[in-house]
NUDOLO-900418 format. One record per residue: chain; residue in one letter; x, y, z of N, C-alpha, C, O in turn. Coordinates in Angstrom, 2 decimals. Layout:
<atoms>
ATOM A a X Y Z X Y Z X Y Z X Y Z $
...
</atoms>
This chain:
<atoms>
ATOM A m 17.80 87.77 189.42 17.99 88.06 190.45 19.37 87.70 190.50 19.72 87.10 189.48 $
ATOM A k 20.02 87.83 191.10 21.91 87.19 191.64 21.86 87.42 193.37 21.48 88.32 194.12 $
ATOM A p 22.58 85.83 193.57 21.78 85.98 194.42 22.69 86.58 195.64 23.88 86.56 195.32 $
ATOM A f 22.46 87.10 196.91 23.16 87.95 198.18 23.46 87.36 199.12 23.82 86.21 199.37 $
ATOM A r 23.23 88.60 199.86 24.32 87.90 201.57 22.65 88.08 202.99 21.80 88.96 202.86 $
ATOM A v 22.64 87.48 203.65 21.92 88.01 205.10 22.19 87.37 205.79 22.45 86.17 205.72 $
ATOM A w 22.19 88.41 207.03 23.15 88.35 208.21 21.88 87.74 209.10 20.82 87.85 208.48 $
ATOM A l 21.78 87.26 210.13 20.88 87.16 211.25 21.78 86.76 212.68 22.64 85.89 212.84 $
ATOM A r 21.29 87.66 213.51 21.50 88.22 214.30 19.87 87.37 215.76 18.77 87.88 215.55 $
ATOM A p 19.89 86.50 216.70 18.82 86.19 217.10 18.28 87.17 218.19 18.22 86.30 219.05 $
ATOM A l 17.95 88.04 218.69 17.88 88.71 219.90 16.56 88.18 220.65 15.50 88.39 220.05 $
ATOM A g 16.52 87.72 221.52 15.47 86.91 222.24 14.08 86.31 221.02 14.04 85.43 220.16 $
ATOM A d 13.08 87.34 221.53 12.02 86.87 220.67 11.85 87.59 219.90 11.00 88.46 220.09 $
ATOM A f 12.61 87.55 218.64 12.84 88.75 216.94 14.18 88.19 216.89 14.75 87.49 217.74 $
ATOM A c 14.59 88.60 215.78 15.84 87.98 215.02 15.95 89.42 213.94 14.95 90.00 213.51 $
ATOM A r 17.42 89.86 213.60 17.12 91.24 213.50 18.40 90.34 211.81 19.35 89.57 211.90 $
ATOM A v 17.83 90.88 210.72 17.79 90.11 209.41 18.44 92.32 208.74 18.07 93.49 208.59 $
ATOM A r 19.60 91.33 208.64 20.93 92.69 207.73 20.95 91.72 206.47 21.66 90.71 206.51 $
ATOM A v 20.06 92.07 205.18 20.33 92.29 203.53 21.57 92.86 203.54 21.31 93.79 204.31 $
ATOM A d 22.71 93.00 203.28 23.57 93.69 201.81 22.34 93.84 200.16 21.76 93.06 199.40 $
ATOM A s 22.42 94.77 200.25 21.63 95.69 199.54 20.05 96.16 199.94 19.29 95.37 200.50 $
ATOM A q 19.48 98.15 199.41 18.14 98.45 200.03 17.38 97.52 199.05 16.50 96.83 199.57 $
ATOM A e 17.58 97.37 197.57 17.38 96.45 196.56 16.92 94.80 197.19 15.98 94.10 197.54 $
ATOM A n 17.93 94.83 197.05 17.72 93.00 197.49 17.18 93.42 199.73 16.63 92.40 200.16 $
ATOM A a 17.24 94.09 200.41 16.07 94.05 201.60 14.36 93.70 200.94 13.54 92.78 200.97 $
ATOM A r 14.47 94.93 200.43 13.16 94.96 199.95 13.01 93.45 198.72 13.23 92.39 199.31 $
ATOM A w 12.79 93.34 197.73 12.66 92.27 197.51 12.51 90.78 197.37 12.00 90.06 196.51 $
ATOM A l 13.44 90.47 199.10 13.16 90.03 200.71 11.99 89.69 201.46 11.56 88.66 201.98 $
ATOM A l 11.40 91.52 201.27 10.36 91.14 202.23 8.98 91.05 202.11 8.07 90.92 202.92 $
ATOM A v 9.09 91.23 199.99 8.00 90.98 199.49 7.93 89.63 199.61 6.99 89.16 200.25 $
ATOM A q 9.37 88.31 198.74 9.74 87.37 199.13 8.81 86.40 200.42 7.87 85.60 200.38 $
ATOM A l 9.80 87.11 201.65 8.69 86.95 202.88 7.32 86.76 203.22 6.97 85.87 204.00 $
ATOM A s 6.02 88.04 202.33 5.40 88.58 202.71 4.32 87.19 202.47 3.42 86.72 203.17 $
ATOM A e 4.84 86.83 201.26 4.05 85.81 199.93 4.81 84.59 201.29 4.57 83.48 200.81 $
ATOM A s 5.29 84.46 202.15 5.90 82.94 202.19 4.65 82.87 204.39 4.45 81.86 205.07 $
ATOM A f 4.33 83.91 204.61 3.65 83.88 205.70 3.19 85.27 206.62 3.91 86.27 206.58 $
ATOM A e 1.96 85.24 207.44 1.71 86.92 208.00 3.15 86.98 208.34 3.81 86.54 209.28 $
ATOM A f 3.41 87.67 207.26 5.47 88.45 207.80 4.21 89.66 208.70 2.98 89.66 208.63 $
ATOM A k 5.58 91.00 209.84 5.46 91.42 209.61 6.98 91.37 210.80 7.62 90.51 211.41 $
ATOM A t 6.98 93.09 210.60 8.36 93.50 211.23 8.36 94.38 212.51 7.36 95.09 212.65 $
ATOM A s 9.02 94.42 213.17 9.08 95.04 214.52 9.54 96.51 214.69 9.34 97.42 215.50 $
ATOM A e 10.51 96.28 213.16 10.98 98.17 213.49 10.72 98.56 211.47 10.59 97.77 210.54 $
ATOM A p 10.74 100.14 211.48 11.39 100.25 209.74 12.16 99.56 209.40 12.85 99.00 210.26 $
ATOM A f 12.37 99.32 208.11 13.03 99.00 207.13 14.74 100.01 207.46 14.64 101.14 206.99 $
ATOM A v 15.54 99.86 207.85 16.09 101.41 208.20 17.37 100.70 207.27 17.60 99.49 207.37 $
ATOM A e 18.28 101.75 206.23 19.58 101.53 206.17 21.37 101.96 206.19 21.94 102.84 205.55 $
ATOM A d 21.84 101.11 207.04 22.65 100.69 208.11 23.96 102.82 207.23 24.18 103.25 206.10 $
ATOM A g 24.26 103.19 208.35 24.97 104.83 207.74 25.98 104.33 206.81 25.73 103.88 205.69 $
ATOM A n 27.08 104.42 207.32 27.84 103.71 205.95 28.65 102.72 205.43 29.80 102.61 204.99 $
ATOM A s 27.37 101.78 205.70 27.55 101.37 204.48 26.00 100.87 202.87 25.27 101.64 202.24 $
ATOM A t 26.11 99.66 202.83 24.72 99.65 201.69 23.80 98.05 202.01 23.16 97.21 201.37 $
ATOM A l 24.35 98.36 203.74 23.89 96.87 204.59 21.61 98.12 204.65 21.23 99.26 204.38 $
ATOM A c 20.84 96.59 205.26 19.71 97.11 205.74 19.42 96.41 206.51 19.84 95.25 206.63 $
ATOM A t 18.52 97.06 207.31 18.42 96.02 208.65 16.83 95.92 209.03 16.05 96.76 208.61 $
ATOM A f 16.54 95.17 209.60 14.28 95.11 209.39 14.50 94.05 210.88 15.44 93.27 210.99 $
ATOM A q 13.61 94.20 211.73 13.33 92.85 213.03 12.47 91.67 212.28 12.19 91.55 211.09 $
ATOM A v 12.23 91.07 213.08 10.84 89.69 212.96 11.09 88.80 213.75 11.93 87.91 213.86 $
ATOM A p 9.50 89.46 214.74 9.62 88.20 215.99 9.23 87.30 216.07 8.06 87.15 215.70 $
ATOM A y 9.89 86.31 216.52 9.18 85.21 216.85 7.74 84.71 217.36 7.51 84.94 218.55 $
ATOM A d 6.88 84.15 216.73 5.58 84.44 217.60 4.91 82.83 216.84 5.42 82.79 215.72 $
ATOM A p 4.28 81.96 216.99 3.23 81.02 217.03 2.54 81.63 215.37 1.79 82.59 215.24 $
ATOM A p 3.21 80.52 214.00 3.82 79.80 213.90 4.75 79.55 214.09 5.22 78.51 214.56 $
ATOM A l 5.11 80.24 213.83 7.19 80.86 213.45 7.73 81.08 214.66 7.50 81.78 215.64 $
ATOM A s 9.25 79.54 214.00 10.40 80.08 214.98 11.20 80.06 214.09 11.11 80.00 212.86 $
ATOM A r 12.53 80.15 215.24 13.81 80.65 214.69 14.09 80.29 213.85 14.58 80.83 212.87 $
ATOM A s 13.69 78.59 214.20 14.35 77.46 212.97 13.73 77.66 211.34 14.05 77.63 210.15 $
ATOM A g 12.43 77.91 212.42 11.14 78.30 211.13 11.89 78.63 210.19 12.44 78.09 209.23 $
ATOM A f 11.77 80.09 210.85 12.40 81.26 209.85 13.39 81.17 209.03 13.29 81.67 207.91 $
ATOM A q 15.04 80.25 209.63 16.24 80.45 209.08 15.70 79.58 207.65 15.98 80.09 206.57 $
ATOM A r 14.66 77.78 207.67 14.33 77.45 206.71 13.56 77.95 205.51 13.39 77.56 204.36 $
ATOM A i 13.09 79.11 206.33 12.12 79.62 204.76 12.89 80.60 204.28 12.50 81.19 203.27 $
ATOM A l 14.81 81.19 205.24 15.27 82.12 204.39 16.65 81.18 202.95 17.03 81.51 201.83 $
ATOM A a 16.93 80.09 203.79 17.64 78.76 202.63 16.39 78.27 202.25 16.44 78.05 201.05 $
ATOM A a 16.01 78.17 202.41 15.19 77.66 200.49 14.64 78.75 200.37 13.49 78.74 200.81 $
ATOM A i 15.19 80.38 199.66 14.47 81.62 198.58 16.38 81.03 198.60 17.04 81.00 199.65 $
ATOM A p 17.04 80.58 196.98 17.77 80.15 195.80 18.44 81.51 195.54 19.61 81.35 195.20 $
ATOM A e 18.17 82.46 195.59 19.00 83.98 196.25 19.85 84.67 197.48 20.72 85.53 197.51 $
ATOM A v 19.07 83.75 198.66 20.19 84.23 199.81 21.07 83.30 199.60 21.15 82.35 198.82 $
ATOM A r 21.94 83.89 200.70 23.14 83.62 200.75 23.01 83.24 202.19 23.04 84.40 202.60 $
ATOM A l 22.89 82.49 203.37 22.88 82.59 204.84 24.74 82.65 205.46 25.65 81.82 205.57 $
ATOM A m 24.55 84.55 205.82 26.17 84.56 206.54 26.78 84.08 207.82 26.71 82.89 207.53 $
ATOM A n 27.23 84.08 208.79 27.54 83.75 209.98 26.96 85.60 210.27 26.81 86.44 209.39 $
ATOM A e 26.78 85.76 211.54 26.65 86.79 211.53 27.93 88.13 211.91 28.89 87.89 212.64 $
ATOM A l 27.79 89.00 211.51 28.43 90.22 211.23 28.89 90.63 213.08 28.36 90.72 214.18 $
ATOM A a 30.19 90.78 212.45 31.47 90.96 214.32 30.37 92.13 214.91 30.56 92.65 216.01 $
</atoms>
């Protein structure tokens, strides 16, 4: 799989994850579910006028914000990007 972009936006007790393309987002969800007991708080959503897809991940013990970022950074295909404007 080719590298793809992922943006994170902290939202209090949650993190909004935005992924470049639906195929990459679905693949990432599988990878995350294999890394830890993963759950989202909202459905997987395609952004209307772009190829980006979003979902939210709750921060709860044992998953912290920094821990989640480390998990993503350890996936070779993931390119963490600065937040979208």
